[in-house]
Backbone as CSV, one residue per row, in Angstrom:
resi,resn,N_x,N_y,N_z,CA_x,CA_y,CA_z,C_x,C_y,C_z
1,UNK,-22.652,149.458,-11.936,-22.620,149.237,-13.302,-22.442,147.644,-13.477
2,UNK,-23.107,146.633,-14.055,-22.624,145.424,-14.145,-21.617,145.262,-15.041
3,UNK,-21.015,144.641,-15.483,-20.261,144.302,-16.704,-20.409,142.830,-17.164
4,UNK,-21.022,142.721,-18.337,-20.626,141.330,-18.757,-19.632,140.932,-19.266
5,UNK,-19.450,139.367,-18.665,-18.115,138.902,-19.525,-18.553,137.326,-20.498
6,UNK,-18.374,138.263,-21.840,-18.524,137.163,-23.009,-17.115,136.609,-23.383
7,UNK,-17.631,135.369,-23.890,-16.432,134.753,-24.723,-15.182,135.648,-25.198
8,UNK,-16.060,136.734,-26.228,-15.561,137.424,-27.305,-14.194,138.393,-26.034
9,UNK,-15.043,138.898,-24.740,-13.650,139.330,-24.045,-12.977,139.216,-23.206
10,UNK,-12.640,137.953,-23.019,-12.071,136.881,-22.555,-11.215,136.644,-23.757
11,UNK,-11.089,136.329,-24.854,-10.845,136.103,-25.707,-9.063,137.556,-26.253
12,UNK,-10.142,138.612,-26.399,-9.653,139.535,-25.993,-8.350,139.728,-25.282
13,UNK,-8.880,139.830,-24.127,-7.998,139.595,-22.597,-6.863,138.651,-22.915
14,UNK,-7.129,137.878,-23.061,-5.963,136.805,-23.455,-5.060,137.081,-24.336
15,UNK,-5.275,137.840,-25.669,-4.684,138.221,-26.583,-4.048,139.255,-25.824
16,UNK,-4.539,140.068,-25.368,-3.838,141.042,-24.422,-2.248,140.726,-23.565
17,UNK,-2.960,139.720,-22.947,-1.421,139.095,-21.916,-0.682,138.534,-22.604
18,UNK,-1.065,137.863,-23.547,-0.276,136.950,-24.512,1.102,138.169,-24.979
19,UNK,0.431,139.055,-25.670,1.255,139.979,-26.613,2.022,140.898,-25.451
20,UNK,2.074,141.148,-24.324,2.415,141.614,-23.374,3.843,140.821,-22.666
21,UNK,3.050,139.916,-22.529,4.460,138.407,-22.442,5.422,138.139,-23.317
22,UNK,5.017,138.560,-24.736,5.934,138.282,-25.469,6.992,139.402,-26.001
23,UNK,6.248,140.672,-25.869,6.937,141.826,-25.462,7.826,141.614,-23.850
24,UNK,7.630,141.250,-23.491,8.468,141.669,-21.883,9.529,139.921,-22.285
25,UNK,9.208,139.160,-22.806,10.127,138.312,-23.640,11.180,138.727,-24.310
26,UNK,10.864,139.575,-25.289,11.858,140.130,-26.266,12.555,141.139,-24.888
27,UNK,12.378,141.801,-24.139,12.789,142.712,-23.239,13.942,141.647,-22.725
28,UNK,13.781,140.626,-22.157,14.422,140.191,-21.567,15.567,139.409,-22.031
29,UNK,15.285,138.933,-23.633,16.253,138.494,-24.426,17.140,139.488,-24.936
30,UNK,16.904,140.938,-24.764,17.703,141.988,-24.954,18.785,142.091,-24.285
31,UNK,18.046,142.298,-23.141,18.800,142.078,-21.647,19.966,141.025,-21.387
32,UNK,19.618,139.794,-21.936,20.736,138.872,-21.471,21.725,139.069,-23.027
33,UNK,21.688,139.613,-24.145,21.966,139.412,-25.005,23.156,140.834,-24.650
34,UNK,22.378,142.043,-24.082,23.743,142.891,-23.701,24.845,142.281,-23.098
35,UNK,23.924,141.867,-21.514,24.534,141.283,-20.366,25.842,140.433,-21.179
36,UNK,25.519,139.651,-22.019,26.874,138.963,-22.829,27.397,139.975,-23.669
37,UNK,27.074,140.439,-23.984,28.337,141.047,-24.652,28.994,142.231,-24.205
38,UNK,28.750,142.673,-22.852,29.346,143.574,-21.733,30.745,142.467,-21.692
39,UNK,30.494,140.793,-21.003,30.874,140.061,-20.549,32.349,139.971,-21.431
40,UNK,31.569,139.527,-22.956,32.916,139.398,-24.195,33.907,140.732,-24.206
41,UNK,33.249,141.641,-24.252,34.106,142.913,-24.437,35.222,142.994,-22.907
42,UNK,34.756,142.719,-21.809,35.785,142.698,-20.712,36.920,141.967,-20.713
43,UNK,36.204,140.423,-21.761,37.297,139.461,-22.051,38.288,139.824,-22.389
44,UNK,38.132,140.866,-24.050,38.809,140.979,-24.980,39.885,141.577,-24.275
45,UNK,39.313,142.990,-23.422,40.257,144.135,-22.505,40.998,143.724,-21.778
46,UNK,40.834,142.302,-21.049,41.477,141.917,-19.967,42.625,141.128,-20.928
47,UNK,42.550,140.867,-21.947,43.844,139.899,-22.807,44.256,140.876,-23.372
48,UNK,43.657,142.168,-23.936,44.545,143.052,-24.722,45.670,143.727,-23.885
49,UNK,45.298,144.484,-22.630,46.305,145.261,-21.579,46.610,144.175,-20.446
50,UNK,46.668,142.810,-20.749,47.058,142.269,-19.403,48.802,142.197,-20.086
51,UNK,49.820,142.261,-18.527,51.214,142.501,-19.196,51.244,141.443,-19.791
52,UNK,52.352,141.690,-21.075,53.021,140.418,-21.907,54.399,139.809,-21.565
53,UNK,54.864,138.437,-21.181,56.007,138.085,-20.588,56.871,138.865,-22.153
54,UNK,58.244,138.833,-21.442,59.443,139.298,-22.299,60.299,138.037,-22.847
55,UNK,60.273,137.245,-24.040,61.094,136.022,-23.937,62.429,136.588,-24.343
56,UNK,63.138,135.387,-23.928,65.101,136.102,-24.247,65.182,135.547,-22.970
57,UNK,66.702,136.186,-22.451,67.245,136.165,-21.774,67.279,137.633,-20.512
58,UNK,67.390,137.163,-19.947,67.157,138.299,-18.857,67.847,138.467,-17.770
59,UNK,68.304,139.705,-17.054,68.952,139.960,-16.189,68.100,140.447,-14.956
60,UNK,67.567,140.021,-13.871,66.551,140.172,-12.932,67.686,140.333,-11.789
61,UNK,66.886,141.248,-10.854,67.249,141.156,-9.373,66.202,140.781,-8.114
62,UNK,66.003,140.142,-7.390,65.138,139.844,-6.306,65.601,139.685,-5.612
63,UNK,65.040,140.619,-4.763,64.976,140.527,-2.875,64.610,140.192,-1.848
64,UNK,65.011,139.453,-1.171,64.233,139.276,0.063,64.308,139.759,1.074
65,UNK,62.750,140.290,1.674,63.280,141.007,3.048,62.341,140.246,3.830
66,UNK,63.127,139.611,4.872,62.767,138.571,5.983,61.935,138.921,7.007
67,UNK,61.361,138.302,7.925,60.574,138.881,8.870,61.435,139.893,9.854
68,UNK,63.013,140.010,10.199,63.622,141.012,11.038,63.701,142.602,10.160
69,UNK,62.933,142.250,8.407,63.718,143.139,7.894,65.112,143.391,7.112
70,UNK,65.463,142.209,7.347,67.333,142.077,7.068,66.665,141.875,4.931
71,UNK,67.276,142.176,4.519,67.365,142.081,2.433,68.544,141.429,2.329
72,UNK,68.265,140.208,1.740,69.215,139.299,1.034,69.040,139.532,-0.748
73,UNK,69.562,140.199,-1.227,69.856,140.078,-2.935,70.402,139.125,-3.910
74,UNK,69.652,138.650,-5.051,70.020,138.162,-5.712,70.233,138.535,-7.127
75,UNK,70.931,138.273,-7.621,71.096,138.736,-9.111,71.039,137.222,-9.722
76,UNK,70.219,137.369,-10.961,70.231,135.940,-11.723,70.099,136.612,-12.932
77,UNK,70.315,135.666,-13.791,70.102,135.776,-15.224,69.124,134.705,-15.807
78,UNK,68.108,134.593,-16.376,67.182,133.871,-16.823,66.295,134.140,-18.389
79,UNK,65.798,132.686,-18.586,64.994,133.101,-19.631,63.510,132.728,-19.332
80,UNK,63.239,133.032,-17.826,61.889,132.532,-17.809,60.867,133.570,-18.156
81,UNK,59.755,133.428,-18.168,59.056,134.571,-18.676,57.862,134.978,-17.173
82,UNK,58.133,134.497,-16.573,57.472,134.654,-15.296,58.276,134.857,-14.286
83,UNK,57.745,135.318,-12.874,58.693,135.504,-11.666,58.922,134.096,-11.082
84,UNK,57.923,133.333,-10.470,57.779,131.832,-10.029,58.801,131.279,-10.831
85,UNK,58.730,131.233,-12.027,60.076,130.403,-12.611,61.246,131.330,-12.419
86,UNK,61.287,132.187,-12.443,62.728,132.830,-12.167,63.111,132.355,-10.673
87,UNK,62.268,132.659,-9.772,62.757,132.489,-8.367,63.037,130.892,-8.119
88,UNK,62.097,129.830,-8.587,62.733,128.520,-8.352,63.939,128.307,-9.234
89,UNK,64.307,129.161,-10.077,65.950,128.673,-10.399,66.527,128.958,-9.781
90,UNK,66.881,130.284,-8.866,67.713,131.056,-7.847,68.394,129.962,-6.910
91,UNK,69.558,129.799,-6.945,70.254,128.899,-5.704,70.262,129.609,-4.567
92,UNK,69.761,129.073,-3.057,69.802,130.001,-1.992,68.260,130.593,-1.860
93,UNK,67.535,130.013,-2.663,65.891,130.861,-2.589,65.194,129.743,-2.701
94,UNK,64.723,129.596,-1.445,63.683,128.096,-1.466,62.281,129.005,-1.212
95,UNK,61.419,128.438,-1.986,60.122,128.868,-1.994,58.871,128.232,-2.085
96,UNK,58.092,127.769,-1.096,57.263,126.903,-0.938,55.902,127.772,-0.733
97,UNK,54.816,126.913,-1.492,53.417,127.326,-1.448,52.462,126.426,-1.541
98,UNK,51.188,126.585,-2.078,50.106,126.375,-2.424,49.626,126.420,-3.522
99,UNK,48.560,125.790,-4.689,47.895,126.160,-5.169,46.493,126.748,-4.957
100,UNK,45.986,127.904,-5.229,44.688,128.107,-4.481,43.578,129.064,-5.793
101,UNK,42.680,129.064,-5.486,41.818,129.754,-6.468,42.491,130.627,-7.470
102,UNK,43.095,131.313,-6.915,43.763,132.470,-7.429,44.971,132.253,-7.986
103,UNK,45.648,131.124,-8.046,47.088,130.655,-8.531,48.042,130.509,-7.286
104,UNK,49.282,130.422,-7.281,50.124,129.909,-6.157,50.298,131.066,-5.388
105,UNK,49.902,130.543,-4.157,50.042,131.498,-3.249,51.341,131.334,-1.889
106,UNK,52.525,131.891,-1.574,53.577,131.826,-1.195,53.212,131.864,0.036
107,UNK,53.531,130.798,0.865,53.619,130.561,2.277,55.316,130.283,3.203
108,UNK,55.960,130.096,2.090,57.252,130.033,3.095,58.207,130.441,2.117
109,UNK,59.097,131.174,2.814,60.654,131.729,1.833,61.776,131.455,2.753
110,UNK,62.522,130.531,1.764,64.029,130.232,3.016,63.551,130.038,4.886
111,UNK,62.506,128.875,4.630,62.386,128.022,5.840,61.068,129.553,7.030
112,UNK,61.061,130.581,6.409,60.101,131.560,7.014,58.580,131.284,6.679
113,UNK,57.698,131.125,7.388,56.422,130.996,7.289,55.928,132.386,7.336
114,UNK,55.210,132.904,6.386,54.030,133.697,6.754,52.690,133.228,6.956
115,UNK,51.677,133.532,8.026,50.358,132.998,8.410,49.780,134.270,8.753
116,UNK,48.745,134.404,7.746,47.804,135.641,8.158,47.132,135.268,9.015
117,UNK,46.486,133.945,9.100,45.895,133.287,10.281,46.312,133.419,11.882
118,UNK,47.619,133.267,11.854,48.160,133.563,13.326,48.525,134.857,13.133
119,UNK,49.181,135.640,12.701,49.660,136.835,13.285,49.642,137.882,12.084
120,UNK,48.596,137.838,11.262,48.174,138.776,9.877,49.613,138.955,9.262
121,UNK,50.306,137.970,8.863,51.537,138.242,7.962,51.231,137.293,6.692
122,UNK,51.945,138.107,5.743,51.945,137.360,4.272,52.832,137.854,3.703
123,UNK,53.051,137.099,2.424,54.470,137.696,1.840,53.922,138.584,0.521
124,UNK,54.455,139.687,0.532,54.228,140.753,-1.004,54.919,140.731,-1.850
125,UNK,54.699,141.117,-2.472,55.566,140.906,-4.117,55.378,142.366,-4.554
126,UNK,56.632,142.899,-4.507,56.939,144.187,-5.207,57.365,144.308,-6.664
127,UNK,57.506,144.961,-7.568,58.074,144.781,-8.640,58.665,146.633,-8.937
128,UNK,59.918,146.577,-9.382,60.311,147.436,-9.671,59.730,148.604,-8.427
129,UNK,59.976,148.706,-7.163,59.424,149.632,-5.949,58.079,149.538,-6.140
130,UNK,56.982,149.239,-6.793,55.697,149.100,-6.444,54.989,147.867,-6.243
131,UNK,53.881,148.204,-5.288,53.604,146.844,-4.747,52.594,146.278,-6.379
132,UNK,53.594,144.831,-6.157,52.915,144.153,-7.284,51.239,143.536,-7.504
133,UNK,50.925,143.903,-8.848,49.481,143.791,-9.140,49.372,142.373,-9.504
134,UNK,49.765,141.503,-9.618,49.699,140.100,-9.820,50.424,139.065,-8.989
135,UNK,50.078,138.051,-9.297,50.640,137.075,-8.188,52.076,136.467,-9.141
136,UNK,52.369,135.714,-7.946,53.964,135.217,-8.565,53.629,134.464,-9.904
137,UNK,53.127,133.847,-10.079,53.128,132.736,-11.148,52.781,133.690,-12.604
138,UNK,52.064,134.917,-12.105,51.574,135.596,-13.523,52.171,136.442,-13.648
139,UNK,53.343,137.423,-12.512,54.029,138.089,-13.082,54.883,138.307,-13.825
140,UNK,54.591,138.741,-15.028,55.643,138.732,-16.142,57.111,139.404,-15.397
141,UNK,58.421,139.296,-16.058,59.393,139.955,-15.647,59.935,140.148,-16.821
142,UNK,61.038,141.284,-17.015,61.712,142.120,-17.786,63.357,141.747,-17.517
143,UNK,63.995,142.395,-18.498,65.248,142.320,-18.554,65.456,143.938,-17.859
144,UNK,66.555,143.886,-16.648,66.729,144.793,-15.465,65.711,144.919,-14.628
145,UNK,64.866,144.156,-14.420,63.502,144.147,-13.507,63.839,144.142,-12.297
146,UNK,63.359,144.430,-10.937,63.752,144.528,-9.595,62.323,144.373,-8.935
147,UNK,62.646,142.937,-8.661,61.209,142.520,-7.950,61.737,142.177,-6.265
148,UNK,60.932,142.231,-5.262,61.359,141.956,-4.197,59.825,141.056,-3.688
149,UNK,60.414,139.818,-2.526,59.621,138.909,-1.876,59.646,139.278,-0.410
150,UNK,59.016,140.436,0.283,59.300,141.058,1.518,57.512,140.461,2.515
151,UNK,58.275,140.195,3.784,57.383,139.453,4.793,56.475,140.546,5.337
152,UNK,55.254,140.648,5.124,55.228,142.254,6.015,53.528,141.517,6.678
153,UNK,53.575,142.714,7.447,52.111,142.047,8.247,51.151,143.368,8.049
154,UNK,49.745,142.659,8.419,48.677,143.914,8.309,48.494,144.626,9.330
155,UNK,48.103,145.835,8.999,47.753,146.585,10.037,46.302,146.505,10.380
156,UNK,45.722,145.719,9.663,44.374,145.374,10.210,43.991,144.481,11.441
157,UNK,43.654,144.698,12.048,43.496,143.327,13.344,42.326,142.827,13.815
């Protein structure tokens, strides 16, 4: 059976195609708006649940564990809010590093350089005995807090 194409049939098919495109466009718009809402929600949650610095005078302990496993303990009184600020105030504790994509990256402490590309070594940060969740410049400090800078080597090779 042969179908005859008329101007009316073509116009009708075009109308259906335009209607389907518009429906698809609405679906895309809804998906984009939903994704934007999720991003905004994640930002709000990150701000709400990120650690807040404690202002005022604080007594902290910073332990340096060097590449030989030797500990040096520093007791320090500070009004700094973040660990990097406090560590830079401590006499006898020299810290070097570089600004990177994720903040300040510790490379050398008291002349001891950790270089992951050479021997899989790095400077780890511990907070009250637990592996730190934040970099040194964004780690809030609290009164009577115990912080450690530990020379470590990765077990992955």
